[in-house]
C-alpha positions as CSV (number, residue, x, y, z in Angstrom):
1,M,-2.9,-63.4,363.6
2,L,-6.3,-61.8,362.7
3,A,-8.0,-63.6,365.6
4,V,-5.6,-62.1,368.1
5,K,-6.3,-58.6,366.7
6,I,-10.0,-59.1,366.7
7,L,-9.8,-60.4,370.3
8,I,-7.8,-57.4,371.4
9,G,-10.4,-55.1,369.6
10,I,-13.3,-56.8,371.5
11,L,-11.4,-56.4,374.8
12,I,-10.9,-52.7,374.1
13,L,-14.6,-52.3,373.4
14,F,-15.3,-54.2,376.7
15,M,-13.0,-51.8,378.5
16,I,-14.8,-48.7,377.1
17,F,-18.2,-50.2,377.9
18,N,-17.1,-50.8,381.5
19,L,-15.7,-47.3,381.7
20,F,-19.0,-45.7,380.7
21,K,-20.9,-48.1,383.0
22,A,-18.8,-47.0,386.0
23,M,-19.3,-43.4,385.0
24,M,-23.1,-43.8,384.9
25,I,-23.1,-45.4,388.4
26,M,-20.8,-42.6,389.7
27,L,-23.2,-39.9,388.4
28,K,-26.4,-41.6,389.6
29,N,-25.1,-42.4,393.1
30,D,-27.8,-45.0,393.7
31,P,-27.1,-47.3,396.7
32,N,-29.0,-50.1,395.0
33,Q,-26.6,-50.3,392.1
34,P,-23.4,-52.5,392.2
35,P,-20.3,-50.6,393.3
36,M,-18.3,-48.6,390.7
37,S,-15.2,-50.6,391.6
38,K,-16.8,-53.7,390.1
39,Y,-16.6,-52.1,386.6
40,I,-13.3,-50.4,387.2
41,G,-11.9,-53.8,388.2
42,R,-13.2,-55.4,385.1
43,R,-11.4,-52.7,383.1
44,V,-8.2,-53.4,384.9
45,I,-8.4,-57.1,384.3
46,A,-9.2,-56.6,380.6
47,S,-6.2,-54.3,380.2
48,A,-4.0,-57.0,381.9
49,V,-5.3,-59.6,379.5
50,I,-4.7,-57.3,376.5
51,I,-1.1,-56.7,377.6
52,G,-0.6,-60.4,378.1
53,L,-2.0,-61.2,374.7
54,I,0.3,-58.7,373.0
55,I,3.3,-60.0,374.8
56,L,2.4,-63.6,374.0
57,A,1.7,-62.7,370.3
58,V,5.1,-61.0,370.0
59,M,6.9,-63.9,371.6
60,T,5.3,-66.5,369.4
61,G,5.8,-64.3,366.2
62,L,2.1,-63.9,365.4
63,V,2.5,-60.1,365.6
64,T,5.7,-58.4,364.6
65,P,6.5,-55.0,366.2
66,N,7.6,-52.0,364.1
67,P,11.4,-51.8,363.6
68,R,13.2,-49.2,365.6
69,P,14.5,-46.2,363.7
70,Y,18.3,-45.8,363.4
């Protein structure tokens, strides 16, 4: 359970890093740099992996969601 939470935390940090990397490329507008879409795409893939991990963890019972209020 702790490993899943740590992995999700690392992926969130990876998303934030790629967000700022894309921002720096957008602000510099240097044609020699890789395209901004490369880092935005990495961010989208990381978010899809996070959602998949959360769904898998809930389905297997590693993580229990909060109960719904009545």
